[in-house]
C-alpha positions in Angstrom: 198.8 82.4 168.8 195.1 82.2 169.3 193.4 78.5 169.8 189.8 77.7 169.5 188.2 74.7 171.0 184.6 73.8 170.0 182.4 71.5 171.9 178.6 70.5 171.8 178.3 68.4 168.5 176.5 65.3 168.1 173.8 63.3 166.8 170.2 64.8 167.0 166.9 63.8 165.3 165.2 66.3 162.9 163.5 69.1 164.7 165.9 68.8 167.7 168.4 71.3 169.2 172.0 71.5 169.7 174.2 74.2 171.4 177.6 74.8 170.1 180.2 76.6 172.1 183.8 77.7 171.5 186.5 79.1 173.6 189.3 81.4 172.3 192.6 81.3 174.3 196.1 82.7 173.9 195.2 86.3 173.2 195.3 89.0 175.8 193.3 91.7 173.8 189.5 91.3 172.8 188.7 89.4 169.5 186.9 91.7 166.9 184.4 89.1 165.8 183.7 85.4 166.5 181.4 83.3 164.3 180.6 79.7 163.0 181.0 78.3 159.5 180.2 74.9 158.4 181.1 72.4 155.7 178.9 69.4 154.6 180.7 66.5 152.6 181.4 67.5 149.0 180.4 71.2 149.7 182.5 74.5 150.3 182.7 75.9 153.9 179.9 78.5 154.4 179.2 81.0 156.8 176.5 80.2 159.4 176.7 83.3 161.8 179.0 85.7 163.2 178.9 88.3 166.1 181.2 91.3 166.7 182.6 92.1 170.0 179.9 95.0 170.2 177.1 92.4 169.7 175.9 92.9 166.0 175.2 89.6 164.8 175.0 88.5 161.2 173.3 85.1 160.0 173.4 83.1 156.7 169.8 82.7 155.3 170.1 79.0 156.3 170.2 80.0 160.0 167.8 82.9 160.2 164.9 82.3 162.6 166.4 78.9 163.8 169.8 79.7 165.0 171.0 82.1 167.6 174.7 83.2 168.3 175.8 84.9 171.2 179.0 85.8 172.7 180.7 86.5 176.3 183.6 88.9 175.7 185.0 88.4 179.3 185.4 84.6 178.6 186.2 84.9 174.8 183.4 82.4 174.2 181.0 82.3 171.5 177.9 80.1 171.4 175.5 78.8 168.5 172.2 77.7 169.6 170.4 75.6 167.1 166.8 74.9 166.9 164.4 73.0 164.6 167.5 71.2 163.1 167.1 69.5 159.7 168.9 66.7 157.9 170.3 69.6 155.7 172.2 71.1 158.8 174.5 68.1 159.0 178.0 69.4 158.6 181.1 69.8 160.4 180.8 73.3 162.3 183.9 75.5 162.6 184.5 78.3 165.1 186.2 81.3 163.5 187.8 84.1 165.2 188.8 87.4 163.4 191.3 89.0 165.5 190.9 92.5 164.2 188.7 94.1 161.7 191.6 93.4 159.0 192.2 89.9 160.2 193.8 87.4 160.6 191.5 84.5 161.2 192.1 81.5 163.4 190.0 78.3 162.9 188.9 75.7 165.5 189.4 72.1 164.7 185.5 71.6 164.0 182.7 69.7 165.6 180.5 67.2 163.8 176.8 68.0 163.8 174.6 65.1 162.2 171.0 65.4 162.1 169.3 62.2 161.3 166.4 59.8 162.5 
């Protein structure tokens, strides 16, 4: 069973940066896609960015131009570099792994990101 462990969340001022990391363990073969979703209080979970094992990245509009997703296939690790953070980026950020193109998906426990002065 795949386990995902996130790190890197915290409190940052508007305009600041954070880097989230997620390590996947428990899978011998490569993971098809990894990514990040977020859920703000009272809102549904939404896509932030994903990246395939081939390096194809997909960004939600909220992330374009500010966030960069990257991946180390050898280490089963995915990172999310978040710049120019805004208060509306405040949410719990969840790491996601789609094990094959057909699924299933695995989820991390989430890491809190708070953007506030």
